N, C-alpha and C positions, 0 to 999 in steps of 0.2 A: 441432539434434537435442535440446538440452535444453528449448528452447522447445516442441518437440512433446511431450515427457513432461509438461511443465509445464500445457499447455493443459487437457487432460482433468481433471488434478489440481484445478486452479482451478475448472472447471465443476463437479466432484464438490463441492468445498468450497461453492461458490455455491448449489448445490441443496440441501445439507444445512443451509446457513444459512437459505434460504428455509423450508424444512420446519421448522425450529427455530423462526423467528419466527411461523409459522402455529400451530404446537402453542402457542407462548406466548400468543399472542393468544387462542386458543381457550379456554385455561385461564384467563386473565385474565376473558374473558367469562363463563364458567361460574361462576367464583369470585364476580364480582360480582353475577351474577344471583342466586346463593345468598344472598348478603349482603342484596340487597335483598328477596328473598323472607322472609328471616328476619326483617328489621326490619319489614316490612309485618306479618308475623303477630304479632310481638310488639306491635306498635302496635295492632292489632285486639283481642289479648287484653287489653290494659291498658285499651282503651276499654270493652270488655265488663264487665271487672272493676269499673270505676269506675261504670257505670250499673246495675249489680246491686246 
């Protein structure tokens, strides 16, 4: 009886965990992309500043 109760609980926890990991990966991906874009922009600005 307890096992029958625990099975859906574990399934729900597993699904929540998967969604959490997916969100975390998405966040890290967006964050790293933002940083790369920021560094590229600053690099371009510094280069144009040096040449001018």
